[in-house]
Steps between C-alpha positions, in 0.01 A plus 500: 500500500417854376206524266466697178190680376484684169206729588620640826824561697582259777463615858744243632783656710869446418712351782762771441248758615538370850738741677603221740696334221867564562848346529629231269154397375433858385844528343450179301163625370651836394776315318231296314325824403829628364532182289151561353587858410831403342370205295181666380645847441240690698736779612548621144134591473544743787831638370344576159218674671744716692691580178176608333414748775861633495503555121497880535698523825862627502731226617691726742183578696448287815203265468337359812340165455291322764420130483186424704494148645872473415560163656873429526581788274585292192308731263679808639836335461418434138398871472835600643689291242265639225563858612876454510506344149285784357665783698192591702527660843264282702399535867326167574272439794334171604187483709341191647258440786697197628794608725663158463514534121631857528787373718580234234487766225751713687730201547484405134555857378800600712721564204257744339550861610183641341255253660307564822222297659216584737219307663172655393147363458321641194192552714687684778390847604854611461546726196619314196842625379525688173691366203549548131398142411327239718520129420238233571684181417278198566340705773138580407377144467530464881203738542127516447368688197371799709831530679694499172324806376564690828868390495555623147334830572741548792804405288403726212465790742841420648684467163633779286519300179292187544458140618629182338292190575635157417250229594358168399252403231244259643503212254426127524804438278722708721365313809572160343843601366607634841423163659751339272755785530490508877538124536829516314648835601367595844627341822240618753143389548399857589633646168325225303170560688520881494589504131178321413301724731662800334385393151150432631496847655632661178303713253315493173554795266151623544544517881801725460304717260225535761749600768651763266161658431459563876835680537517866410802711388679220317544364156522115487691278263432128552691232311518120527851364542658159515483299725133575580561845634341841456708817480277788607649847486295772667645835392425783742298781330511737801 
């Protein structure tokens, strides 16, 4: 059973971080993750962050958005629907280090003409692609604190407008509530386990503030959102 600590982030590894996970087991877990997003409304936090960065952008201009650690592409599919409803011209790119998940993302996104996917490790020596906006949707909590700062520096440099982070608030209440939520709504043991690990690897507000102070050429706006999320917009000042 994953353990929670208020004073520090957990170092326990999520099962989904194993690149050998594939096939029907992986598909079932990804479907559970979609259930979490739909029931708890997490995607709207990211969409509102995108809208804030686009407030002064003309709608007929093409906007390239990259989702780092895109999983099965669910967030980008929601971006595509959001863009269509609001008459934005989005070019959407999903990046993930797991080739099995990228294959699943392509399969689940066949009907979307403006979505493309590529296998890419954030620590790869390969140049990171440029974009107007870069998304980190439940991505940063997978990494150690020192790595998070270096990742965000790379993403700020690669973005024209900024980075939208949507990640978890580390809270005992959130940890306890997720136990109950997952027992009712999630079908796979992996999703139930990894969800608790994710909360335990989440962040306190002061930790995000500390990260922000170490990243140059950006202006941060950090807000707490339901359910136990932080929306962190890093506006590029370059």
